DOFITOR-205657 format. One record per atom (N, C-alpha, C): residue number from 1; residue in three letters; chain; z, y, x. Coordinates in pm, 1 decimal. Atoms other than C-alpha are relative to their C-alpha. Layout:
residues N
[r NUM, ALA, A, [Z, Y, X]] ...
***
This chain:
residues 149
[r 1, UNK, A, [119.4, -64.9, -57.9]] [r 1, UNK, A, [-13435.4, -3474.7, 23161.9]] [r 1, UNK, A, [9.8, 91.8, 108.7]] [r 2, UNK, A, [-9.8, -81.8, -105.1]] [r 2, UNK, A, [-13481.5, -3380.5, 23506.8]] [r 2, UNK, A, [-108.9, 116.6, 27.1]] [r 3, UNK, A, [147.6, -52.6, -70.3]] [r 3, UNK, A, [-13718.9, -3135.1, 23727.7]] [r 3, UNK, A, [-98.5, -53.6, 2.3]] [r 4, UNK, A, [88.8, 67.7, -3.0]] [r 4, UNK, A, [-13936.7, -3401.5, 23772.9]] [r 4, UNK, A, [-78.2, -26.5, -129.0]] [r 5, UNK, A, [39.0, 56.3, 144.0]] [r 5, UNK, A, [-13950.7, -3484.9, 23395.4]] [r 5, UNK, A, [-108.5, 171.8, -66.7]] [r 6, UNK, A, [86.7, -178.1, 57.2]] [r 6, UNK, A, [-14055.2, -3070.6, 23328.7]] [r 6, UNK, A, [-111.0, 24.2, 77.4]] [r 7, UNK, A, [183.4, -8.7, -67.6]] [r 7, UNK, A, [-14313.6, -3104.7, 23598.1]] [r 7, UNK, A, [-77.4, -71.9, -55.4]] [r 8, UNK, A, [106.9, 107.8, 112.3]] [r 8, UNK, A, [-14462.4, -3382.5, 23397.1]] [r 8, UNK, A, [-42.8, 56.7, -82.3]] [r 9, UNK, A, [28.8, -60.9, 145.4]] [r 9, UNK, A, [-14436.1, -3201.4, 23086.4]] [r 9, UNK, A, [-62.7, 101.5, 15.7]] [r 10, UNK, A, [120.4, -113.1, -37.1]] [r 10, UNK, A, [-14591.1, -2892.9, 23237.8]] [r 10, UNK, A, [-164.6, -22.4, 42.9]] [r 11, UNK, A, [101.8, 50.7, -43.5]] [r 11, UNK, A, [-14870.8, -3062.2, 23399.2]] [r 11, UNK, A, [-89.9, -36.8, -120.6]] [r 12, UNK, A, [76.2, 52.4, 87.3]] [r 12, UNK, A, [-14942.0, -3258.3, 23073.0]] [r 12, UNK, A, [-28.0, 133.8, -85.0]] [r 13, UNK, A, [25.8, -123.2, 98.5]] [r 13, UNK, A, [-14935.5, -2918.4, 22880.7]] [r 13, UNK, A, [-139.3, 76.5, 60.2]] [r 14, UNK, A, [108.7, -73.5, -81.1]] [r 14, UNK, A, [-15205.6, -2738.1, 23135.5]] [r 14, UNK, A, [-140.8, -92.3, -73.7]] [r 15, UNK, A, [97.6, 66.8, -2.5]] [r 15, UNK, A, [-15399.1, -3044.5, 23090.5]] [r 15, UNK, A, [59.5, -191.5, -73.6]] [r 16, UNK, A, [-46.0, 116.7, 47.1]] [r 16, UNK, A, [-15302.6, -3356.1, 22865.2]] [r 16, UNK, A, [-93.8, -122.1, 39.9]] [r 17, UNK, A, [86.9, 68.0, -23.7]] [r 17, UNK, A, [-15618.6, -3538.5, 23042.8]] [r 17, UNK, A, [39.4, -48.0, 126.8]] [r 18, UNK, A, [6.5, 7.2, -131.0]] [r 18, UNK, A, [-15450.6, -3526.6, 23377.0]] [r 18, UNK, A, [9.9, -166.0, 24.2]] [r 19, UNK, A, [-44.8, 140.0, -64.5]] [r 19, UNK, A, [-15463.4, -3878.2, 23557.6]] [r 19, UNK, A, [153.1, -23.5, 35.0]] [r 20, UNK, A, [-130.6, 43.3, -56.5]] [r 20, UNK, A, [-15159.3, -4037.8, 23636.0]] [r 20, UNK, A, [6.2, -1.5, 176.6]] [r 21, UNK, A, [0.2, -0.5, -161.0]] [r 21, UNK, A, [-15240.5, -4065.7, 24017.1]] [r 21, UNK, A, [23.2, 179.4, 13.7]] [r 22, UNK, A, [-26.6, -113.5, -34.2]] [r 22, UNK, A, [-15300.9, -3657.3, 23995.8]] [r 22, UNK, A, [172.7, 47.7, -16.2]] [r 23, UNK, A, [-169.2, -8.0, 50.8]] [r 23, UNK, A, [-14947.1, -3646.6, 23803.4]] [r 23, UNK, A, [90.1, -58.3, 130.1]] [r 24, UNK, A, [-49.1, 79.0, -101.4]] [r 24, UNK, A, [-14790.2, -3877.6, 24081.9]] [r 24, UNK, A, [-0.1, 86.4, 170.7]] [r 25, UNK, A, [35.9, -59.8, -146.1]] [r 25, UNK, A, [-14935.1, -3665.4, 24382.4]] [r 25, UNK, A, [59.9, 111.6, -28.4]] [r 26, UNK, A, [-85.5, -113.0, 7.3]] [r 26, UNK, A, [-14790.9, -3342.7, 24254.8]] [r 26, UNK, A, [151.2, -28.6, -27.1]] [r 27, UNK, A, [-158.3, -10.8, 6.7]] [r 27, UNK, A, [-14434.5, -3465.8, 24147.0]] [r 27, UNK, A, [39.8, -103.0, 121.0]] [r 28, UNK, A, [-74.0, 115.7, -100.1]] [r 28, UNK, A, [-14427.2, -3741.4, 24460.6]] [r 28, UNK, A, [59.2, -77.8, -85.5]] [r 29, UNK, A, [-48.6, 134.6, 22.0]] [r 29, UNK, A, [-14356.2, -4065.3, 24293.5]] [r 29, UNK, A, [-118.3, -48.7, -11.6]] [r 30, UNK, A, [115.0, 66.5, -32.1]] [r 30, UNK, A, [-14556.2, -4332.8, 24271.5]] [r 30, UNK, A, [-75.0, -14.7, -163.1]] [r 31, UNK, A, [30.1, 20.2, 134.4]] [r 31, UNK, A, [-14775.7, -4389.0, 23959.0]] [r 31, UNK, A, [29.2, -86.8, -84.8]] [r 32, UNK, A, [-59.3, 91.7, 74.0]] [r 32, UNK, A, [-14571.7, -4672.2, 23826.2]] [r 32, UNK, A, [148.7, 96.2, -68.0]] [r 33, UNK, A, [-144.0, -26.0, 25.1]] [r 33, UNK, A, [-14253.1, -4459.4, 23830.8]] [r 33, UNK, A, [-44.5, 134.3, -104.7]] [r 34, UNK, A, [54.7, -132.8, 92.7]] [r 34, UNK, A, [-14476.6, -4160.1, 23650.2]] [r 34, UNK, A, [-28.6, -61.0, -113.0]] [r 35, UNK, A, [30.6, 100.3, 99.9]] [r 35, UNK, A, [-14582.0, -4434.2, 23403.7]] [r 35, UNK, A, [121.3, -12.9, -91.4]] [r 36, UNK, A, [-153.9, -12.0, 83.1]] [r 36, UNK, A, [-14213.7, -4497.0, 23321.6]] [r 36, UNK, A, [60.0, 120.0, -61.6]] [r 37, UNK, A, [-32.2, -78.5, 55.9]] [r 37, UNK, A, [-14112.2, -4172.0, 23289.5]] [r 37, UNK, A, [-109.8, 70.5, -131.9]] [r 38, UNK, A, [60.9, -10.4, 165.4]] [r 38, UNK, A, [-14396.8, -4073.7, 23024.4]] [r 38, UNK, A, [59.8, -90.8, -86.1]] [r 39, UNK, A, [-65.0, 71.9, 81.0]] [r 39, UNK, A, [-14309.9, -4395.3, 22861.0]] [r 39, UNK, A, [119.3, 22.7, -102.1]] [r 40, UNK, A, [-109.4, -29.7, 18.8]] [r 40, UNK, A, [-13963.7, -4278.8, 22835.3]] [r 40, UNK, A, [6.2, 149.2, -100.4]] [r 41, UNK, A, [24.4, -174.5, 86.2]] [r 41, UNK, A, [-14067.2, -3887.1, 22693.7]] [r 41, UNK, A, [-75.7, -49.7, -107.0]] [r 42, UNK, A, [17.2, 11.8, 115.0]] [r 42, UNK, A, [-14263.4, -4025.4, 22457.7]] [r 42, UNK, A, [66.6, -105.7, -90.7]] [r 43, UNK, A, [-119.6, 97.4, 58.6]] [r 43, UNK, A, [-14013.0, -4296.2, 22324.0]] [r 43, UNK, A, [88.9, 80.9, -65.8]] [r 44, UNK, A, [-142.2, -132.8, 38.6]] [r 44, UNK, A, [-13754.5, -4004.6, 22317.8]] [r 44, UNK, A, [-54.0, 98.6, -89.7]] [r 45, UNK, A, [40.1, -73.7, 96.7]] [r 45, UNK, A, [-13984.2, -3795.2, 22093.5]] [r 45, UNK, A, [-38.5, 142.2, 56.8]] [r 46, UNK, A, [32.2, -139.5, -82.9]] [r 46, UNK, A, [-14006.4, -3504.0, 22383.5]] [r 46, UNK, A, [-130.3, 21.8, -35.2]] [r 47, UNK, A, [165.5, -12.2, 6.2]] [r 47, UNK, A, [-14388.4, -3603.7, 22357.1]] [r 47, UNK, A, [-38.9, -24.4, -147.4]] [r 48, UNK, A, [20.9, 64.0, 113.5]] [r 48, UNK, A, [-14478.8, -3583.0, 22000.7]] [r 48, UNK, A, [-151.4, -48.0, -13.1]] [r 49, UNK, A, [137.1, 72.6, 19.6]] [r 49, UNK, A, [-14859.7, -3622.5, 22027.1]] [r 49, UNK, A, [-67.5, 91.3, 108.6]] [r 50, UNK, A, [82.1, -95.2, -72.6]] [r 50, UNK, A, [-15131.0, -3534.0, 22246.1]] [r 50, UNK, A, [-161.0, 49.3, -84.2]] [r 51, UNK, A, [100.2, -57.0, 75.3]] [r 51, UNK, A, [-15431.2, -3346.8, 22103.9]] [r 51, UNK, A, [-133.8, 79.5, 60.1]] [r 52, UNK, A, [92.4, -105.0, -48.3]] [r 52, UNK, A, [-15742.8, -3147.1, 22127.3]] [r 52, UNK, A, [-18.2, 121.3, -11.2]] [r 53, UNK, A, [-3.7, -130.9, 95.3]] [r 53, UNK, A, [-15745.1, -2802.5, 22055.1]] [r 53, UNK, A, [-149.3, 78.1, 5.7]] [r 54, UNK, A, [121.1, -74.3, 1.9]] [r 54, UNK, A, [-16054.9, -2660.9, 21932.0]] [r 54, UNK, A, [-5.5, 151.4, -2.3]] [r 55, UNK, A, [48.6, -166.0, 1.8]] [r 55, UNK, A, [-16231.3, -2285.0, 21963.3]] [r 55, UNK, A, [-41.7, 13.9, -152.1]] [r 56, UNK, A, [42.6, -36.6, 105.3]] [r 56, UNK, A, [-16227.5, -2190.6, 21626.3]] [r 56, UNK, A, [-129.1, 96.0, -15.4]] [r 57, UNK, A, [98.5, -107.5, -4.2]] [r 57, UNK, A, [-16481.0, -1904.0, 21704.9]] [r 57, UNK, A, [-137.6, -147.6, 7.7]] [r 58, UNK, A, [143.5, 96.3, -21.5]] [r 58, UNK, A, [-16746.5, -2221.6, 21824.5]] [r 58, UNK, A, [-7.7, -53.3, -100.6]] [r 59, UNK, A, [-5.5, 52.0, 107.8]] [r 59, UNK, A, [-16694.2, -2332.5, 21483.5]] [r 59, UNK, A, [-34.3, 116.2, -116.5]] [r 60, UNK, A, [54.7, -86.6, 95.5]] [r 60, UNK, A, [-16798.5, -1995.5, 21292.7]] [r 60, UNK, A, [153.5, 59.3, -78.4]] [r 61, UNK, A, [-78.5, -44.3, 72.6]] [r 61, UNK, A, [-16442.5, -1944.3, 21192.1]] [r 61, UNK, A, [80.3, 92.3, 44.4]] [r 62, UNK, A, [-6.4, -153.5, -78.7]] [r 62, UNK, A, [-16400.5, -1580.1, 21283.4]] [r 62, UNK, A, [141.2, 62.7, -84.6]] [r 63, UNK, A, [-101.9, -72.4, 33.8]] [r 63, UNK, A, [-16110.0, -1471.8, 21029.6]] [r 63, UNK, A, [91.5, -69.1, -1.9]] [r 64, UNK, A, [-142.1, 73.0, -85.9]] [r 64, UNK, A, [-15757.7, -1568.1, 21140.1]] [r 64, UNK, A, [85.4, 99.9, -109.1]] [r 65, UNK, A, [-26.1, -104.1, 36.3]] [r 65, UNK, A, [-15522.0, -1410.3, 20881.8]] [r 65, UNK, A, [164.1, -76.1, -43.0]] [r 66, UNK, A, [-114.6, 4.4, 17.7]] [r 66, UNK, A, [-15115.7, -1440.1, 20836.3]] [r 66, UNK, A, [38.8, 43.7, -122.4]] [r 67, UNK, A, [-23.2, -42.0, 149.3]] [r 67, UNK, A, [-15001.7, -1485.2, 20478.7]] [r 67, UNK, A, [167.7, -31.1, -44.0]] [r 68, UNK, A, [-170.5, 26.7, 63.2]] [r 68, UNK, A, [-14597.9, -1454.8, 20337.7]] [r 68, UNK, A, [-3.6, 12.9, -181.6]] [r 69, UNK, A, [-5.4, 21.9, 160.5]] [r 69, UNK, A, [-14545.7, -1577.2, 19967.4]] [r 69, UNK, A, [143.3, 6.1, -10.6]] [r 70, UNK, A, [-149.1, -1.9, 110.3]] [r 70, UNK, A, [-14212.6, -1483.6, 19784.6]] [r 70, UNK, A, [-31.3, -91.9, -134.2]] [r 71, UNK, A, [26.0, 123.6, 144.2]] [r 71, UNK, A, [-14148.3, -1752.9, 19524.5]] [r 71, UNK, A, [89.0, 40.0, -103.0]] [r 72, UNK, A, [-112.7, -11.7, 119.0]] [r 72, UNK, A, [-13951.4, -1788.3, 19177.2]] [r 72, UNK, A, [17.2, -174.1, -0.4]] [r 73, UNK, A, [-37.9, 121.6, 46.3]] [r 73, UNK, A, [-13796.8, -2103.4, 19096.4]] [r 73, UNK, A, [32.0, -113.7, 145.6]] [r 74, UNK, A, [11.3, 107.0, -155.6]] [r 74, UNK, A, [-13790.5, -2418.8, 19347.3]] [r 74, UNK, A, [-53.9, -121.5, -19.7]] [r 75, UNK, A, [104.0, 79.4, 16.0]] [r 75, UNK, A, [-14097.8, -2603.0, 19210.5]] [r 75, UNK, A, [-93.0, 17.9, 81.0]] [r 76, UNK, A, [59.9, -13.8, -64.4]] [r 76, UNK, A, [-14292.0, -2590.0, 19503.5]] [r 76, UNK, A, [-125.2, -97.5, 34.1]] [r 77, UNK, A, [161.0, 81.1, -39.2]] [r 77, UNK, A, [-14521.4, -2900.9, 19486.8]] [r 77, UNK, A, [-104.3, 27.7, -14.0]] [r 78, UNK, A, [129.5, -66.9, 31.0]] [r 78, UNK, A, [-14816.5, -2740.0, 19349.8]] [r 78, UNK, A, [-26.0, 73.9, 125.7]] [r 79, UNK, A, [26.3, -87.0, -126.4]] [r 79, UNK, A, [-14813.2, -2517.7, 19661.0]] [r 79, UNK, A, [-9.7, -54.8, 93.9]] [r 80, UNK, A, [-19.2, 85.8, -121.4]] [r 80, UNK, A, [-14730.3, -2785.7, 19893.1]] [r 80, UNK, A, [-117.6, -109.1, 16.6]] [r 81, UNK, A, [97.8, 133.0, -5.4]] [r 81, UNK, A, [-14982.7, -3025.1, 19766.6]] [r 81, UNK, A, [-176.0, 98.0, 46.4]] [r 82, UNK, A, [121.0, -87.8, -36.6]] [r 82, UNK, A, [-15218.7, -2703.4, 19772.9]] [r 82, UNK, A, [-38.6, -15.3, 179.6]] [r 83, UNK, A, [-5.0, -13.2, -135.0]] [r 83, UNK, A, [-15130.4, -2631.8, 20133.4]] [r 83, UNK, A, [-84.6, -160.1, 78.9]] [r 84, UNK, A, [-13.8, 115.7, -64.8]] [r 84, UNK, A, [-15144.0, -2998.3, 20258.3]] [r 84, UNK, A, [-185.8, -26.7, -29.2]] [r 85, UNK, A, [119.7, 62.2, 25.9]] [r 85, UNK, A, [-15521.9, -3049.0, 20095.0]] [r 85, UNK, A, [-103.4, 104.9, 47.0]] [r 86, UNK, A, [102.2, -132.6, -34.3]] [r 86, UNK, A, [-15693.1, -2708.6, 20223.4]] [r 86, UNK, A, [35.1, 18.3, 176.5]] [r 87, UNK, A, [7.7, -16.6, -153.8]] [r 87, UNK, A, [-15823.2, -2746.0, 20590.6]] [r 87, UNK, A, [-11.9, 165.7, 63.7]] [r 88, UNK, A, [-35.4, -86.3, -33.2]] [r 88, UNK, A, [-15811.6, -2407.3, 20624.9]] [r 88, UNK, A, [93.9, 98.2, 31.0]] [r 89, UNK, A, [-114.2, -45.0, -61.3]] [r 89, UNK, A, [-15468.3, -2348.0, 20626.6]] [r 89, UNK, A, [54.9, -72.7, 111.4]] [r 90, UNK, A, [-14.1, 70.0, -113.2]] [r 90, UNK, A, [-15370.3, -2457.6, 20987.0]] [r 90, UNK, A, [166.2, 3.8, -4.3]] [r 91, UNK, A, [-135.7, 9.3, -62.9]] [r 91, UNK, A, [-14990.9, -2369.7, 20997.8]] [r 91, UNK, A, [93.7, 31.8, -200.6]] [r 92, UNK, A, [-97.9, -18.6, 184.0]] [r 92, UNK, A, [-14702.4, -2378.0, 20667.6]] [r 92, UNK, A, [138.4, -19.7, 66.4]] [r 93, UNK, A, [-154.1, -20.2, -60.7]] [r 93, UNK, A, [-14331.1, -2265.5, 20734.9]] [r 93, UNK, A, [29.1, 28.7, -147.5]] [r 94, UNK, A, [-95.9, -33.9, 97.9]] [r 94, UNK, A, [-14032.3, -2230.8, 20492.1]] [r 94, UNK, A, [47.6, 98.3, 80.9]] [r 95, UNK, A, [-88.1, -121.2, -97.7]] [r 95, UNK, A, [-13866.4, -1908.8, 20615.2]] [r 95, UNK, A, [109.9, 29.4, -110.1]] [r 96, UNK, A, [-126.5, -85.9, 43.8]] [r 96, UNK, A, [-13557.0, -1709.8, 20542.1]] [r 96, UNK, A, [-46.8, 153.1, 21.0]] [r 97, UNK, A, [22.7, -171.4, -6.7]] [r 97, UNK, A, [-13576.2, -1320.7, 20491.9]] [r 97, UNK, A, [-79.4, 17.2, -106.7]] [r 98, UNK, A, [38.8, -28.1, 113.7]] [r 98, UNK, A, [-13778.4, -1147.4, 20285.1]] [r 98, UNK, A, [-116.1, -79.2, -73.6]] [r 99, UNK, A, [85.7, 37.6, 52.0]] [r 99, UNK, A, [-14051.7, -1357.6, 20216.9]] [r 99, UNK, A, [52.4, -181.8, 5.6]] [r 100, UNK, A, [-13.9, 109.5, -5.9]] [r 100, UNK, A, [-14011.9, -1762.6, 20176.5]] [r 100, UNK, A, [-56.4, -81.2, 61.1]] [r 101, UNK, A, [106.1, 97.1, -48.0]] [r 101, UNK, A, [-14325.0, -1921.7, 20289.8]] [r 101, UNK, A, [-71.4, 97.3, 97.6]] [r 102, UNK, A, [111.6, -74.8, -71.8]] [r 102, UNK, A, [-14561.8, -1786.1, 20555.9]] [r 102, UNK, A, [-128.8, -92.0, 25.3]] [r 103, UNK, A, [100.2, 111.0, -16.6]] [r 103, UNK, A, [-14899.1, -1977.5, 20632.1]] [r 103, UNK, A, [-120.2, 87.2, 59.1]] [r 104, UNK, A, [94.2, -33.3, -73.4]] [r 104, UNK, A, [-15185.5, -1932.5, 20894.7]] [r 104, UNK, A, [-130.0, -62.0, -77.3]] [r 105, UNK, A, [128.4, 38.1, 18.1]] [r 105, UNK, A, [-15538.2, -1936.4, 20760.4]] [r 105, UNK, A, [-93.8, 5.6, 84.9]] [r 106, UNK, A, [101.1, -30.3, -94.6]] [r 106, UNK, A, [-15840.9, -1962.4, 20984.9]] [r 106, UNK, A, [-119.4, -58.4, -59.3]] [r 107, UNK, A, [108.9, 6.6, 52.8]] [r 107, UNK, A, [-16176.1, -1934.2, 20795.2]] [r 107, UNK, A, [-98.9, 64.1, 55.3]] [r 108, UNK, A, [140.4, -83.3, -64.3]] [r 108, UNK, A, [-16532.8, -1815.2, 20800.9]] [r 108, UNK, A, [-43.6, 150.7, -27.6]] [r 109, UNK, A, [45.7, -127.0, 55.2]] [r 109, UNK, A, [-16529.2, -1518.3, 20578.1]] [r 109, UNK, A, [83.6, 80.8, -90.5]] [r 110, UNK, A, [-96.9, -118.5, 67.3]] [r 110, UNK, A, [-16343.5, -1273.7, 20384.3]] [r 110, UNK, A, [-30.3, -83.5, -162.4]] [r 111, UNK, A, [0.2, 66.4, 100.2]] [r 111, UNK, A, [-16488.9, -1473.7, 20070.2]] [r 111, UNK, A, [51.3, -132.4, -64.8]] [r 112, UNK, A, [-71.0, 90.1, 35.8]] [r 112, UNK, A, [-16383.4, -1769.8, 20140.6]] [r 112, UNK, A, [204.0, 9.4, 26.1]] [r 113, UNK, A, [-104.4, -27.6, 18.0]] [r 113, UNK, A, [-16041.3, -1623.8, 20225.9]] [r 113, UNK, A, [82.0, 38.3, -172.0]] [r 114, UNK, A, [-14.7, -54.2, 185.9]] [r 114, UNK, A, [-16055.1, -1461.8, 19852.4]] [r 114, UNK, A, [17.4, -139.2, -74.9]] [r 115, UNK, A, [18.0, 92.2, 88.0]] [r 115, UNK, A, [-16100.0, -1780.8, 19714.3]] [r 115, UNK, A, [169.4, -56.5, 4.3]] [r 116, UNK, A, [-111.7, 62.7, -67.2]] [r 116, UNK, A, [-15772.0, -1928.2, 19916.5]] [r 116, UNK, A, [137.4, 97.3, -64.1]] [r 117, UNK, A, [-107.7, -88.6, 32.7]] [r 117, UNK, A, [-15532.3, -1652.8, 19833.0]] [r 117, UNK, A, [8.8, 16.2, -155.7]] [r 118, UNK, A, [0.6, -18.2, 164.6]] [r 118, UNK, A, [-15664.9, -1628.4, 19443.8]] [r 118, UNK, A, [88.2, -150.6, -47.0]] [r 119, UNK, A, [-67.7, 120.9, 3.1]] [r 119, UNK, A, [-15559.0, -2015.0, 19437.0]] [r 119, UNK, A, [130.3, 13.2, 24.4]] [r 120, UNK, A, [-160.8, -14.7, -42.8]] [r 120, UNK, A, [-15216.9, -1938.4, 19571.8]] [r 120, UNK, A, [49.3, 99.2, -94.8]] [r 121, UNK, A, [-32.2, -109.2, 55.9]] [r 121, UNK, A, [-15205.1, -1613.7, 19390.1]] [r 121, UNK, A, [67.6, -48.2, -164.9]] [r 122, UNK, A, [-8.4, 64.5, 135.8]] [r 122, UNK, A, [-15231.6, -1825.9, 19056.9]] [r 122, UNK, A, [128.1, -135.9, -5.6]] [r 123, UNK, A, [-121.5, 96.2, 32.9]] [r 123, UNK, A, [-14927.4, -2101.8, 19089.4]] [r 123, UNK, A, [91.1, 68.4, -34.1]] [r 124, UNK, A, [-121.3, -37.5, 57.9]] [r 124, UNK, A, [-14651.8, -2051.3, 18891.7]] [r 124, UNK, A, [108.6, 52.8, 39.1]] [r 125, UNK, A, [-99.7, -32.4, -96.6]] [r 125, UNK, A, [-14432.0, -2037.4, 19179.9]] [r 125, UNK, A, [5.8, 108.2, 80.8]] [r 126, UNK, A, [-22.4, -116.8, -104.8]] [r 126, UNK, A, [-14535.6, -1746.3, 19362.6]] [r 126, UNK, A, [-4.6, 141.8, -73.1]] [r 127, UNK, A, [-43.2, -176.4, 90.7]] [r 127, UNK, A, [-14434.2, -1397.1, 19250.5]] [r 127, UNK, A, [-37.2, 123.7, 85.6]] [r 128, UNK, A, [42.4, -137.9, -50.3]] [r 128, UNK, A, [-14597.6, -1173.8, 19557.1]] [r 128, UNK, A, [-52.2, -121.1, 128.7]] [r 129, UNK, A, [101.8, 37.6, -151.8]] [r 129, UNK, A, [-14867.6, -1268.7, 19853.5]] [r 129, UNK, A, [-0.4, 115.3, 26.5]] [r 130, UNK, A, [10.5, -117.7, -125.8]] [r 130, UNK, A, [-14865.3, -1017.4, 20140.8]] [r 130, UNK, A, [-76.4, -75.1, 116.8]] [r 131, UNK, A, [90.4, 29.7, -113.7]] [r 131, UNK, A, [-15179.4, -1095.3, 20398.7]] [r 131, UNK, A, [-14.5, 89.1, 120.9]] [r 132, UNK, A, [44.3, -75.5, -113.4]] [r 132, UNK, A, [-15217.6, -947.6, 20740.5]] [r 132, UNK, A, [-121.7, -48.6, 119.5]] [r 133, UNK, A, [148.9, 80.0, -67.7]] [r 133, UNK, A, [-15561.9, -996.7, 20920.7]] [r 133, UNK, A, [14.6, 13.1, 157.3]] [r 134, UNK, A, [-29.8, -21.2, -155.4]] [r 134, UNK, A, [-15511.5, -1086.2, 21302.8]] [r 134, UNK, A, [-132.6, 84.8, 44.4]] [r 135, UNK, A, [76.2, -52.8, -65.6]] [r 135, UNK, A, [-15706.6, -842.0, 21485.1]] [r 135, UNK, A, [-49.7, -57.8, 162.4]] [r 136, UNK, A, [17.2, 50.9, -135.2]] [r 136, UNK, A, [-15686.6, -994.9, 21835.9]] [r 136, UNK, A, [139.5, -73.0, 50.5]] [r 137, UNK, A, [-102.9, 55.3, -56.2]] [r 137, UNK, A, [-15409.8, -1276.1, 21997.1]] [r 137, UNK, A, [24.2, 78.2, 118.6]] [r 138, UNK, A, [-85.9, -57.8, -110.1]] [r 138, UNK, A, [-15176.5, -1123.6, 22237.5]] [r 138, UNK, A, [48.9, -103.5, 87.1]] [r 139, UNK, A, [-17.9, 125.2, -31.3]] [r 139, UNK, A, [-15051.8, -1481.8, 22271.8]] [r 139, UNK, A, [31.1, -107.3, -61.3]] [r 140, UNK, A, [18.3, 122.5, 34.8]] [r 140, UNK, A, [-15095.1, -1809.7, 22217.1]] [r 140, UNK, A, [72.5, -133.5, 96.9]] [r 141, UNK, A, [-69.8, 114.4, -50.1]] [r 141, UNK, A, [-14871.1, -2106.6, 22287.6]] [r 141, UNK, A, [21.5, -112.0, -75.7]] [r 142, UNK, A, [26.5, 129.6, 119.3]] [r 142, UNK, A, [-14919.8, -2440.7, 22093.6]] [r 142, UNK, A, [117.8, -94.3, 32.2]] [r 143, UNK, A, [-107.9, 75.9, -0.4]] [r 143, UNK, A, [-14584.6, -2551.7, 22224.6]] [r 143, UNK, A, [102.4, 56.1, 80.9]] [r 144, UNK, A, [-72.0, -62.8, -56.2]] [r 144, UNK, A, [-14259.3, -2453.3, 22376.6]] [r 144, UNK, A, [-30.8, -47.6, 131.6]] [r 145, UNK, A, [-7.5, 74.4, -116.8]] [r 145, UNK, A, [-14242.3, -2472.7, 22755.3]] [r 145, UNK, A, [116.1, -95.1, 55.5]] [r 146, UNK, A, [-113.0, 105.0, -28.8]] [r 146, UNK, A, [-14005.5, -2731.7, 22963.7]] [r 146, UNK, A, [106.9, 40.1, 59.7]] [r 147, UNK, A, [-126.3, -66.5, -108.0]] [r 147, UNK, A, [-13826.4, -2451.8, 23190.5]] [r 147, UNK, A, [134.5, 20.0, -78.8]] [r 148, UNK, A, [-152.5, -51.4, 30.6]] [r 148, UNK, A, [-13493.7, -2325.1, 23149.3]] [r 148, UNK, A, [-8.0, 110.6, -64.7]] [r 149, UNK, A, [6.6, -134.0, 45.4]] [r 149, UNK, A, [-13640.8, -1985.8, 23056.8]] [r 149, UNK, A, [-44.1, 42.4, -124.9]] 
***
């Protein structure tokens, strides 16, 4: 990946709907050369997907909580199934350290959050649940940057 590929990736991160001609003009390559580079970046897996990022507040989802889970045993299938089937759980990580898993919940109320947390607490594999309410977001990056820093 050279500096032109990095420039193309940066442009796409700013606006995934940018036209090939706009990218071409910015990086000073022909449209066909930009198109070929994009095909190569997509084919290599560097670009995983193009998506629309929705504003949770526009959908009255004003409660964001980070939840850390300590588990016992090795059978996490019920937890995994619940996480995958619950739309309000937007992120799920297996972690190293004090906790074994971390999840991000975006929901509309304390009541709906309470239901999610109760469902998780009742799972046999879960021994401890710690949650933190997000008051504000200082930085939100949806992906890594292609730059060297």
